[in-house]
C-alpha angles and dihedrals in degrees: 000000000000123000093250091053090050094051092045093050092045092051092044092050095049093044091051090049092051092047090051093048093049094048093067108107093014097288110134130189090230087070092062115127138216093203126104095266093075119111125246095034090167088078088075094059116106114256097207138045090239092059089048092052092048092061099282096285132059127148101167109049112141108235141058108286112153093199093058089050089059088066097037110032091193087071090068109112139174088254087072093061109137095007121141127186134191124189134187125191119179112203128187127295094023096304114147134190122202129185131184119184138171142173136202134186116237132192119301090022096291111152123214120204129186136178148170119217111193132182120193112192094190129232115322124192116236121219137167126236090277093054096253112152121231108169139291137288129207109210119196142163132201142175126206113200139181125186143175133206139186138188117235122199091344100281105050119076124190128191142168135180140188124219130198110204128200128185124189121185103161106278091356108088134162141159138192147170128241139178134210123201121189142174129189134184121205114199116239091247090054092231101108136035134189122201137181128188134186103201135196100004099170151090143245114263097188123022142166112253097311128046110234134203126253121237097263111193133183109200133185123190139183128187129186131193120200113236096217103030134058092244135115126178133187139199118200124187116195138180089034093159090070121051098199119021095147112133109248125172112176096206094046095046092048095048093047095044097244122154117235110257111254131216093268091053089052089055095050092045087070094056134090120184126203138176135187124202120192112211108196118320099306112035128074127189119198130193131181142180125201111195098193092049091054092047093050096044100044107105132175115265092011131113100261104159097107100035111129094017122118133178142177148148142222139198136176129235116187105300093349134082123198122204132185128187137174138183128203125232110179104284094355138068135177133221127231120194125191131181120190121192131189111222090191126058110243 
């Protein structure tokens, strides 16, 4: 059996299993949503500083970034053999995000990738309806994932991964399982790459009172490198299974003086732009723009000029590579730090 047949059958088997699991009790995967009311929203957060700096989402960047491969398993390549990556992202109010990823080359050029995506929401004081204190709780969420990828006929790359998800909010606990399936095509000249990803196909296994939907996402990406300039740019289109998932409340928009989002706004709210500039041989500058983030954060009488913009840089040192990324939220921004290390001398 060829590698492409194996990947196809593996993906088909797991998808059928998940569909069958979700159908118990009348809950079907086809009802999954891409809107904000889905559970496990932390799965959508970028796992690497490079992804943060490219707008928060990129599945087609031409290169060998292990963190991007944790979102799109088809980006796993044999060049990542022996790579490990650790990321830290402090948010506001004591919230912390941690990521640990790795990749190994197997026989016949299969590539195995694994990762842990962990959210620590800090210590939160517990009170009753009268304000009486009775201790603290430490909510957290995490996902453990393992994926595999293979090149087919040199230019096509297929990948899939399985994620076990756990959410702990004091007495409210749940877990679930999800699957990502991705394909990418790298042009023979190495200057352009197409990528498609079906993300978070899955179901809750344990839930509190009501079974909730996972943040299903269909994503398409395209990246282009210029042949005679050190520049690469990307266009990523997400949430393609829903035409208009922009939040719109008529009473709220009227009272606050907002204009109703038009059809053109709905189109742009699906897009994320990214660019990479190589300065010399050892310094990389990344820029990104997230249309939906800017639309959702722009408020009247607030400083909105940098909303939706992200930036970062990266540089190597011996076997290590350091990355930094940041995103802007009105008067605030956060910092994302990533360190990648090659366990094997290349």
